[in-house]
LUMMAR-589617 format. One record per residue (C-alpha): residue number from 1; x, y, z. Coordinates in pm, 1 decimal, always signed. Each point is the difference from the previous one (the first is absolute). Example, Ala and Ser with C-alpha at 12.3 -4.5 7.8 and 13.67 -1.06 7.14 Angstrom:
2
+-----+----------+----------+----------+
!  nr !       xx !       yy !       zz !
+-----+----------+----------+----------+
!   1 !  +1230.0 !   -450.0 !   +780.0 !
!   2 !   +137.0 !   +344.0 !    -66.0 !
+-----+----------+----------+----------+
END
This chain:
392
+-----+----------+----------+----------+
!  nr !       xx !       yy !       zz !
+-----+----------+----------+----------+
!   1 !   +348.5 !  -1474.2 !  +1520.4 !
!   2 !    -11.6 !   +341.3 !   +159.7 !
!   3 !   +130.1 !   +294.7 !   -196.5 !
!   4 !   +212.1 !   +284.3 !   +128.3 !
!   5 !    -93.8 !   +356.9 !    -90.2 !
!   6 !   +297.9 !   +227.1 !    -59.0 !
!   7 !    -30.1 !   +370.9 !    -67.0 !
!   8 !   +256.7 !    +99.5 !   -260.4 !
!   9 !    +52.3 !   +352.6 !   -124.2 !
!  10 !   +159.1 !    -19.7 !   -342.4 !
!  11 !    +80.0 !   +228.7 !   -284.8 !
!  12 !   -258.4 !    -15.0 !   -280.4 !
!  13 !   -126.5 !   -342.3 !    +98.6 !
!  14 !   -298.9 !    +38.2 !   -232.8 !
!  15 !   +211.7 !    -16.9 !   -317.2 !
!  16 !   +231.2 !   -261.1 !   +153.4 !
!  17 !   -294.7 !   -242.0 !    +33.0 !
!  18 !    -29.9 !    -17.5 !   -378.5 !
!  19 !   +369.2 !    -62.7 !    -61.8 !
!  20 !    +41.9 !   -267.9 !   -268.2 !
!  21 !   +344.1 !   -113.8 !   +112.2 !
!  22 !   +202.5 !    -60.5 !   +311.9 !
!  23 !   -105.2 !   -109.4 !   +345.6 !
!  24 !   -288.5 !   +249.2 !     +9.6 !
!  25 !   -199.8 !   -187.3 !   -265.7 !
!  26 !   -355.4 !    -63.9 !   +118.8 !
!  27 !   -231.5 !   -255.4 !   -159.7 !
!  28 !   -358.3 !   -101.4 !    +59.1 !
!  29 !   -277.7 !   +254.0 !    +52.1 !
!  30 !    +85.6 !   +367.5 !    +52.8 !
!  31 !   -314.3 !   +174.5 !   +122.9 !
!  32 !    -39.3 !   +375.9 !    -43.4 !
!  33 !   -278.0 !   +128.2 !   +226.6 !
!  34 !   -143.2 !   +346.8 !    -56.3 !
!  35 !   -327.0 !   +189.9 !    +31.9 !
!  36 !   -179.4 !   +297.4 !   -147.9 !
!  37 !   +148.8 !   +222.8 !   +271.0 !
!  38 !   +354.6 !   -127.3 !    -59.0 !
!  39 !    +40.7 !    -97.6 !   -363.2 !
!  40 !   +296.1 !   -205.3 !   -121.8 !
!  41 !     +4.9 !   +149.9 !   -350.0 !
!  42 !   +320.2 !   +198.9 !    +61.6 !
!  43 !   +173.5 !   -316.9 !   +117.1 !
!  44 !   -121.4 !   -190.9 !   -306.7 !
!  45 !   +128.7 !   +275.3 !   -228.7 !
!  46 !   +334.3 !    -22.8 !   +179.4 !
!  47 !    +15.7 !   -376.5 !    -65.8 !
!  48 !   -101.0 !    +45.4 !   -364.1 !
!  49 !   +285.7 !   +246.1 !    -47.3 !
!  50 !   +240.3 !   -271.9 !   +121.2 !
!  51 !   -150.2 !   -298.3 !   -181.2 !
!  52 !   -132.5 !   +115.2 !   -336.9 !
!  53 !   +294.3 !   +186.2 !   -162.7 !
!  54 !   +212.1 !   -255.0 !   -186.5 !
!  55 !   +319.2 !   +190.4 !    +85.7 !
!  56 !    -70.7 !    -21.0 !   +373.1 !
!  57 !   +220.4 !   -230.3 !   +207.5 !
!  58 !   -312.5 !   -119.1 !   +185.5 !
!  59 !   -200.2 !    -71.8 !   -316.0 !
!  60 !   -271.2 !   -261.6 !    +51.5 !
!  61 !   -249.8 !   -159.8 !   -235.9 !
!  62 !   -343.6 !    +78.9 !   +141.6 !
!  63 !   -304.7 !   -218.7 !    -58.7 !
!  64 !   -312.2 !   +190.3 !   +105.4 !
!  65 !   -308.1 !   -189.6 !   +113.6 !
!  66 !   -249.8 !   +280.1 !    -51.1 !
!  67 !   -329.7 !     +2.8 !   +188.3 !
!  68 !    -62.0 !   +371.5 !    +62.7 !
!  69 !   +160.3 !   +228.1 !   -264.3 !
!  70 !    -70.2 !    +91.9 !   -360.4 !
!  71 !   +231.8 !   -100.9 !   -283.8 !
!  72 !    +60.7 !   +368.5 !    -82.4 !
!  73 !   +178.1 !    +41.6 !   +335.7 !
!  74 !   +248.7 !   -273.3 !    -90.2 !
!  75 !    +58.0 !   +152.2 !   -342.4 !
!  76 !    +72.6 !   +336.7 !   +159.4 !
!  77 !   +240.6 !   -174.8 !   +236.3 !
!  78 !   +179.4 !   -154.6 !   -297.0 !
!  79 !    +28.4 !   +334.3 !   -180.4 !
!  80 !   +138.4 !   +163.8 !   +314.3 !
!  81 !   +305.0 !   -228.2 !    -17.7 !
!  82 !    +76.3 !    +18.0 !   -373.9 !
!  83 !   -259.0 !   -255.7 !   -113.4 !
!  84 !   +138.5 !   -272.1 !   +223.2 !
!  85 !   -166.7 !   -335.6 !    -43.8 !
!  86 !   -160.0 !   -214.0 !   +268.5 !
!  87 !   -282.8 !   -251.3 !    +31.6 !
!  88 !   -354.2 !    +73.1 !   +117.0 !
!  89 !   -236.9 !   -290.5 !    +63.5 !
!  90 !   -325.7 !   +191.1 !    +13.1 !
!  91 !   -311.3 !   -109.7 !   +192.8 !
!  92 !   -148.3 !   +348.6 !    +32.2 !
!  93 !   -102.9 !   +101.7 !   -353.1 !
!  94 !   -246.7 !   -287.3 !    -43.5 !
!  95 !    -47.2 !   -132.5 !   +353.1 !
!  96 !   -347.3 !   -143.1 !    -73.1 !
!  97 !    +80.1 !   -152.7 !   -340.3 !
!  98 !   -250.5 !   +208.7 !   -192.7 !
!  99 !   +248.7 !    +84.1 !   -274.4 !
! 100 !   +128.2 !   -337.3 !   -120.2 !
! 101 !   +189.7 !   +158.8 !   -288.5 !
! 102 !   +259.0 !   +126.2 !   +249.7 !
! 103 !   +115.3 !   -352.5 !    +81.6 !
! 104 !   +375.1 !    +11.3 !    -49.3 !
! 105 !    +27.7 !   -369.6 !    -81.6 !
! 106 !   -131.4 !    +77.5 !   -348.7 !
! 107 !   +247.1 !   +285.4 !    -68.5 !
! 108 !   +329.4 !   -105.7 !   +158.0 !
! 109 !   +209.8 !   +114.9 !   -295.5 !
! 110 !   -164.4 !   +342.0 !     +4.0 !
! 111 !    +45.5 !    +35.5 !   +376.9 !
! 112 !   +371.0 !    -80.5 !    -22.3 !
! 113 !    +48.8 !   +297.0 !   -233.1 !
! 114 !   -160.3 !   +249.2 !   +241.1 !
! 115 !   +185.1 !   +220.0 !   +248.2 !
! 116 !    -72.8 !    -92.0 !   +269.2 !
! 117 !   -111.6 !   -354.9 !    -71.4 !
! 118 !   -359.6 !    -38.5 !   +122.9 !
! 119 !   -176.3 !   -335.0 !    +38.3 !
! 120 !   -366.4 !    +17.7 !    +98.1 !
! 121 !   -175.6 !   -274.3 !   +194.0 !
! 122 !   -324.7 !    -37.4 !   +192.3 !
! 123 !     +3.0 !   -269.5 !   +272.0 !
! 124 !   +135.3 !   +104.1 !   +339.3 !
! 125 !    +38.9 !   -333.1 !   +181.2 !
! 126 !   +350.7 !   -116.4 !    +91.8 !
! 127 !     +0.3 !   -300.3 !   -236.7 !
! 128 !    -96.1 !   +213.4 !   -301.5 !
! 129 !   +254.8 !   +269.6 !    +87.2 !
! 130 !   +279.8 !   -259.5 !    +18.5 !
! 131 !   -102.7 !   -134.1 !   -343.7 !
! 132 !    -12.5 !   +353.2 !   -144.4 !
! 133 !   +349.0 !    +79.3 !   +129.7 !
! 134 !   +121.5 !   -331.1 !   -142.0 !
! 135 !   -139.9 !    +86.3 !   -344.7 !
! 136 !   +168.2 !   +339.7 !     +5.5 !
! 137 !   +324.5 !   -148.8 !   +130.6 !
! 138 !    +11.2 !   -246.4 !   -289.2 !
! 139 !    -35.9 !   +264.0 !   -272.6 !
! 140 !   +199.2 !   +305.2 !   +117.8 !
! 141 !   +368.9 !    +43.9 !    -91.6 !
! 142 !   +256.1 !   -143.8 !   +238.2 !
! 143 !   +138.9 !   +343.1 !    +99.9 !
! 144 !   -321.2 !    +71.2 !   +193.8 !
! 145 !    +60.7 !   -314.5 !   +208.5 !
! 146 !   +329.1 !   +128.9 !   +143.5 !
! 147 !    -31.8 !   +105.4 !   +364.9 !
! 148 !   -376.3 !    +69.9 !    -24.8 !
! 149 !   -228.8 !   +126.0 !   +275.1 !
! 150 !   -378.4 !    -29.1 !    +18.1 !
! 151 !   -181.4 !   +316.9 !   +111.4 !
! 152 !   -363.5 !    -52.2 !   +103.5 !
! 153 !   -196.4 !   +322.4 !    -35.9 !
! 154 !   -184.9 !    -33.5 !   +221.4 !
! 155 !    -37.0 !   -307.3 !   +218.2 !
! 156 !   -293.3 !   +168.4 !   +177.4 !
! 157 !   -212.7 !    -27.8 !   -314.7 !
! 158 !   +100.5 !   -363.6 !    -41.4 !
! 159 !   -100.9 !    -79.2 !   +359.8 !
! 160 !   -338.6 !   +168.7 !    -45.0 !
! 161 !    -68.9 !   -193.1 !   -321.9 !
! 162 !   +151.7 !   -343.2 !    +65.6 !
! 163 !    +12.3 !    -16.9 !   +379.8 !
! 164 !   +286.7 !     -9.5 !   +248.0 !
! 165 !    +57.9 !   -376.5 !    -13.5 !
! 166 !    +33.2 !    -16.8 !   -379.2 !
! 167 !   +228.1 !   +307.0 !     +1.2 !
! 168 !   +233.3 !   -159.7 !   +254.7 !
! 169 !    +11.3 !   -316.8 !   -210.9 !
! 170 !   +100.0 !   +210.3 !   -301.6 !
! 171 !   +279.7 !   +170.9 !   +196.2 !
! 172 !   +137.4 !   -331.7 !   +124.9 !
! 173 !     -9.6 !   -146.3 !   -352.2 !
! 174 !   +173.9 !   +298.4 !   -161.8 !
! 175 !   +268.9 !     +5.9 !   +269.0 !
! 176 !   +138.5 !   -344.8 !    -89.4 !
! 177 !   -141.9 !    -66.5 !   -347.3 !
! 178 !   +239.5 !    -80.1 !   -283.5 !
! 179 !   -172.5 !    +90.5 !   -326.1 !
! 180 !   +307.0 !    -96.1 !   -201.1 !
! 181 !     -2.9 !   -351.9 !   +144.7 !
! 182 !   -370.1 !    -43.1 !    -88.4 !
! 183 !    +75.9 !    +96.5 !   -358.1 !
! 184 !   +283.6 !   -251.4 !    -15.0 !
! 185 !   -221.8 !   -272.9 !   +143.4 !
! 186 !   -259.4 !    +62.4 !   -269.7 !
! 187 !   +264.2 !    -18.4 !   -270.3 !
! 188 !   +128.0 !   -320.5 !   +153.4 !
! 189 !   -350.4 !   -151.6 !     +0.4 !
! 190 !    -46.1 !    +92.4 !   -364.0 !
! 191 !   +329.2 !   -168.2 !    -86.8 !
! 192 !   -103.9 !   -310.2 !   +189.5 !
! 193 !   -329.0 !    -15.1 !   -190.7 !
! 194 !   +185.1 !    +25.5 !   -330.1 !
! 195 !   +235.6 !   -272.1 !   +109.1 !
! 196 !   -288.2 !   -224.4 !   +100.0 !
! 197 !   -150.6 !    +41.9 !   -344.1 !
! 198 !   +331.9 !    -86.0 !   -157.3 !
! 199 !    +26.0 !   -306.7 !   +220.7 !
! 200 !   -340.2 !   -123.4 !   -111.2 !
! 201 !   +105.2 !    +26.2 !   -362.6 !
! 202 !   +335.5 !   -159.9 !    +63.8 !
! 203 !   -152.7 !   -297.8 !   +183.6 !
! 204 !    -79.2 !   -146.6 !   -338.5 !
! 205 !   +367.3 !     -9.1 !    -96.5 !
! 206 !   +235.7 !   -288.8 !    +45.5 !
! 207 !   +116.9 !   -114.9 !   +345.9 !
! 208 !   +363.7 !    +74.8 !    -74.6 !
! 209 !    -80.5 !   +377.2 !    -26.8 !
! 210 !   -199.7 !     +0.7 !   +323.3 !
! 211 !   +301.7 !    +33.4 !   +234.0 !
! 212 !   +135.6 !   +294.5 !   -195.4 !
! 213 !   -334.1 !   +183.2 !    +18.8 !
! 214 !    -28.5 !    -53.0 !   +378.0 !
! 215 !   +351.4 !   +134.0 !    +52.6 !
! 216 !    -76.7 !   +320.0 !   -194.5 !
! 217 !   -325.9 !    +42.1 !   +187.8 !
! 218 !   +176.7 !    -45.2 !   +336.9 !
! 219 !   +238.7 !   +287.2 !    -73.2 !
! 220 !   -251.9 !   +241.2 !   -151.5 !
! 221 !   -267.2 !    -36.3 !   +268.2 !
! 222 !   +245.2 !   +101.0 !   +275.5 !
! 223 !    -13.4 !   -322.1 !   +205.1 !
! 224 !   +378.2 !     +1.6 !    +22.8 !
! 225 !   +239.6 !   +291.0 !    -15.0 !
! 226 !   -229.8 !   +245.3 !   -173.4 !
! 227 !   +104.9 !   +365.5 !    +27.4 !
! 228 !   -362.8 !   +109.3 !    +35.7 !
! 229 !    -29.1 !   -195.4 !   +326.3 !
! 230 !   +287.5 !   +196.2 !   +153.3 !
! 231 !   -163.6 !   +340.4 !    -32.4 !
! 232 !     -5.2 !   +171.4 !   +337.9 !
! 233 !   -342.8 !    +65.3 !   +147.3 !
! 234 !    -12.0 !   +376.4 !    +53.2 !
! 235 !   -290.9 !   +236.0 !    +48.4 !
! 236 !    -79.2 !   +216.7 !   -301.2 !
! 237 !    -63.7 !   +329.5 !   +185.9 !
! 238 !   +242.3 !   +142.3 !   +254.9 !
! 239 !   -277.3 !   +147.2 !   +215.8 !
! 240 !   -369.0 !    +90.6 !     +8.0 !
! 241 !    -66.9 !   +369.6 !    +66.0 !
! 242 !   -361.4 !    +72.0 !    +97.9 !
! 243 !   -177.2 !   +327.2 !    +84.1 !
! 244 !   -257.3 !    -19.4 !   +279.8 !
! 245 !   -240.8 !   +289.2 !    +66.6 !
! 246 !    -65.4 !    -48.9 !   +371.8 !
! 247 !   -297.7 !   +236.5 !    +17.6 !
! 248 !   -195.4 !   -235.9 !   -230.4 !
! 249 !    +29.8 !   -273.4 !   +264.0 !
! 250 !    -68.6 !   +213.4 !   +306.0 !
! 251 !   -275.0 !   -232.1 !   +121.5 !
! 252 !   +186.4 !   -320.3 !    -93.8 !
! 253 !   +322.9 !     +9.3 !   +198.4 !
! 254 !    +67.6 !   -365.5 !    -84.6 !
! 255 !    +88.0 !   +100.1 !   -359.2 !
! 256 !   +289.6 !   +221.4 !   +105.4 !
! 257 !   +118.2 !   -239.8 !   +273.2 !
! 258 !     -2.3 !   -306.3 !   -227.4 !
! 259 !   +188.3 !   +173.1 !   -282.2 !
! 260 !   +254.6 !   +131.4 !   +250.6 !
! 261 !    +41.8 !   -352.7 !   +133.3 !
! 262 !    +93.0 !   -150.3 !   -339.1 !
! 263 !   +215.2 !   +298.0 !   -106.1 !
! 264 !   +377.9 !    +23.6 !    +21.9 !
! 265 !     -4.1 !   +379.3 !    +30.9 !
! 266 !   -284.2 !   +227.1 !   +106.5 !
! 267 !    +33.5 !   +368.5 !    -94.4 !
! 268 !   -253.3 !   +213.2 !   +188.7 !
! 269 !    -54.7 !   +356.9 !   -121.1 !
! 270 !   -173.4 !   +198.5 !   +275.2 !
! 271 !    -61.3 !   +371.6 !    +73.4 !
! 272 !   +252.0 !   +198.1 !   +199.7 !
! 273 !    -57.9 !    +25.2 !   +372.2 !
! 274 !   -144.4 !   +327.0 !   +128.4 !
! 275 !   +331.8 !    +81.5 !   +170.6 !
! 276 !   +187.3 !    -18.6 !   -331.4 !
! 277 !   -276.0 !   +144.4 !   -214.7 !
! 278 !    -20.3 !   +325.5 !   +195.9 !
! 279 !   +364.9 !    +21.8 !    +98.2 !
! 280 !   +183.2 !   +315.9 !   -104.2 !
! 281 !   +345.2 !   -159.7 !    +17.0 !
! 282 !    -42.6 !   -255.2 !   -283.3 !
! 283 !   +284.0 !    +21.6 !   -253.0 !
! 284 !   -230.3 !   -103.7 !   -290.4 !
! 285 !   -374.5 !     -8.1 !    -74.2 !
! 286 !    -54.0 !   -372.2 !    +51.8 !
! 287 !   -291.6 !   -173.2 !   -172.3 !
! 288 !    -56.1 !   -316.3 !   +206.0 !
! 289 !   +156.1 !   -252.1 !   +234.1 !
! 290 !   +133.4 !   -328.4 !   -140.9 !
! 291 !    +21.2 !   -301.4 !   +229.1 !
! 292 !   +180.4 !   -301.5 !   -149.9 !
! 293 !    -44.4 !   -335.3 !   +174.7 !
! 294 !   +239.7 !   -258.8 !   -145.7 !
! 295 !     -5.6 !   -368.7 !    +93.7 !
! 296 !   +344.3 !   -159.6 !     -3.3 !
! 297 !    +63.6 !   -368.5 !    -63.4 !
! 298 !   +144.6 !    -32.0 !   +349.7 !
! 299 !   -338.6 !    +90.1 !   +149.0 !
! 300 !    +82.9 !   +360.1 !    +87.1 !
! 301 !   -242.1 !   +277.2 !    -87.7 !
! 302 !   +178.0 !   +327.6 !    -82.0 !
! 303 !   -194.8 !   +324.2 !    +22.0 !
! 304 !   +124.8 !   +311.8 !   -182.4 !
! 305 !   -161.2 !   +344.7 !    +23.8 !
! 306 !    +59.2 !   +265.5 !   -266.7 !
! 307 !   -151.8 !   +322.7 !   -127.3 !
! 308 !     -5.3 !   +110.6 !   -362.4 !
! 309 !    -31.5 !   +337.6 !   -168.8 !
! 310 !    +14.4 !   +146.5 !   -351.0 !
! 311 !   +316.2 !   +195.3 !    -76.7 !
! 312 !   -110.1 !   +337.9 !   -138.8 !
! 313 !   +308.5 !    +34.3 !   -222.0 !
! 314 !    +24.4 !   -348.9 !   -151.3 !
! 315 !   -361.5 !   -111.6 !    +38.2 !
! 316 !   +120.7 !   -339.6 !   +126.9 !
! 317 !   -107.6 !   -190.9 !   +307.7 !
! 318 !   +253.7 !     +6.5 !   +284.5 !
! 319 !     -2.3 !   -177.5 !   +334.6 !
! 320 !   +102.1 !    +72.8 !   +358.1 !
! 321 !    +18.6 !   -262.8 !   +271.4 !
! 322 !   -154.1 !    +67.3 !   +340.7 !
! 323 !   +346.3 !    +32.1 !   +155.7 !
! 324 !   +128.8 !   +248.4 !   -258.9 !
! 325 !   -318.2 !   +205.4 !    +32.3 !
! 326 !    +46.1 !    +25.0 !   +375.6 !
! 327 !   +362.0 !   +112.2 !    -49.7 !
! 328 !   -102.3 !   +266.2 !   -251.7 !
! 329 !   -270.5 !   +130.2 !   +231.6 !
! 330 !   +247.4 !    +34.5 !   +287.2 !
! 331 !   +241.2 !   +188.2 !   -224.3 !
! 332 !   -269.1 !   +239.8 !   -118.9 !
! 333 !   -152.4 !    +77.4 !   +341.4 !
! 334 !    +88.9 !   +362.3 !    +98.0 !
! 335 !   +218.6 !    +53.2 !   +307.9 !
! 336 !   -147.3 !   +283.7 !   +218.7 !
! 337 !   +337.4 !    +58.0 !   +171.3 !
! 338 !   +176.0 !   +102.5 !   -320.3 !
! 339 !    +90.8 !   +361.4 !    -87.2 !
! 340 !    -25.2 !   +124.4 !   +360.3 !
! 341 !   +228.4 !   +257.8 !   +164.7 !
! 342 !    +43.7 !   -225.2 !   +305.8 !
! 343 !    +54.1 !   -370.6 !    +48.1 !
! 344 !   -283.7 !   -217.0 !   +132.8 !
! 345 !   +184.0 !   -330.6 !    -26.5 !
! 346 !   +218.4 !   -155.4 !   +268.7 !
! 347 !   +341.0 !   -154.5 !    -51.1 !
! 348 !    +77.9 !   -348.7 !   +131.4 !
! 349 !   +183.8 !   +143.2 !   +305.6 !
! 350 !   -294.7 !   +223.2 !    +80.7 !
! 351 !   -241.3 !   -293.9 !    -27.7 !
! 352 !   +212.2 !   -207.9 !   +241.9 !
! 353 !    +21.6 !   +287.9 !   +247.2 !
! 354 !   -377.8 !    +46.9 !    -17.0 !
! 355 !    -66.8 !   -368.6 !    +61.2 !
! 356 !   +237.2 !    -10.7 !   +301.7 !
! 357 !   -187.9 !   +270.2 !   +192.7 !
! 358 !   -192.7 !   -142.5 !   +299.3 !
! 359 !   -334.4 !   +171.8 !    +23.6 !
! 360 !   -117.8 !    +76.6 !   +358.7 !
! 361 !   -352.0 !   -138.1 !    -40.7 !
! 362 !   +109.8 !   -340.6 !   -127.4 !
! 363 !    +57.8 !   -298.0 !   +227.6 !
! 364 !   +361.9 !   -110.5 !    -45.0 !
! 365 !    +10.7 !   -342.1 !   +174.5 !
! 366 !   -109.9 !   -202.6 !   +302.4 !
! 367 !   +279.1 !   +110.5 !   +238.1 !
! 368 !    -48.2 !   +368.9 !    -47.9 !
! 369 !   -255.8 !   +216.8 !   +171.2 !
! 370 !   -284.0 !   +144.2 !   -195.8 !
! 371 !     +0.8 !   +376.5 !    -24.5 !
! 372 !   -344.7 !   +155.7 !    +44.1 !
! 373 !    -50.4 !   +353.4 !   -116.6 !
! 374 !   -297.3 !   +202.1 !   +130.3 !
! 375 !   -144.4 !   +284.9 !   -191.2 !
! 376 !    -12.0 !   +312.9 !   +220.8 !
! 377 !   -300.3 !   +130.8 !   -189.6 !
! 378 !   -215.9 !   -295.6 !   +104.4 !
! 379 !   -257.0 !    +69.3 !   +274.3 !
! 380 !    +84.9 !   -123.4 !   +353.9 !
! 381 !   -279.8 !   -224.0 !   +120.7 !
! 382 !    -14.7 !    -93.5 !   +372.4 !
! 383 !   -181.0 !   -311.8 !   +106.7 !
! 384 !   -107.7 !   +154.4 !   +340.7 !
! 385 !   -317.3 !   +198.3 !    +35.5 !
! 386 !    +84.5 !   +374.8 !    +32.1 !
! 387 !   -318.9 !    +63.1 !   +205.6 !
! 388 !    +73.6 !   -272.8 !   +255.0 !
! 389 !    +90.5 !   +254.9 !   +279.2 !
! 390 !   -330.4 !   +184.9 !    -25.6 !
! 391 !   -274.7 !    -77.0 !   +249.6 !
! 392 !   -310.2 !     -1.5 !   -207.9 !
+-----+----------+----------+----------+
END
């Protein structure tokens, strides 16, 4: 099915992409593409200021999959927002497994008491990562499972270590995986094993008690009318937010193209064009250009272009769409005809009178004669030979 590309200029579309309610909710993979020349750190700080404070209306529970940052950076981030708590599943501190004492599976109780909660693992393949997330999901309090988002920092490191194919498999699994359902299935299997053991012991009883035992077993195992069988299959994480450093894959364009293909939203942070960078009529000192490519369920592809800058008074990130920037530039361009002692502009009547004048050198139709004007200053050339009358 062919997709239709629509250019839409919206107001603060970057923040609207991460809306947790309403028709603007976006699921699946949200890919943030940056480079060393155009860093996305200001945009990340802007999102943290919306998500991490518990009093914020856009508060989200963040689960970090860490592949490229130190634990001290996450602790500083927590302190910045009044010791807010979040989950860090760390693959960076002991990426080669040399320090086995850091394995979080042995100190789950201790990790739950930390702020932020840090769980350290070693294996980077998609199957192991799913198991690690499942272990953490089973032990953390239920409040951290409300409207959570997975932030992969960064997916570039994961691609370089595990390969593009395994990374794409991980993204597809996390997009639709229900960790709560897996936990319930395990509990159900354990109950069934206990019931089987009870059945083996009860087989030695009298035949008149056999029917009663089967009836109890039929209700408890969920074959008929069990409430556990009616639980709705929902994905555990609302979206997967991944950071891609495009300059690390400069010679492997397939990495960026494949991740863009499986993403729901691609956010490309690029340098300003030379025309904007050196323009003297910019209303604000813009940092970079943001191009948001959103794939709708109808098949449309919506493209939004914005520019962001740091407000010098508030220190916050603010956005301008391409359309609003063009309007501001037109308003700020100086008018050379202002503050003059005479008028250089024409009224509408004067413009009509000027346009109605028939100029003599212009051809005005097929039925009219063409007027030829000769310049008297031009030299008069005669085709006859002036010395023809001489007898030489």
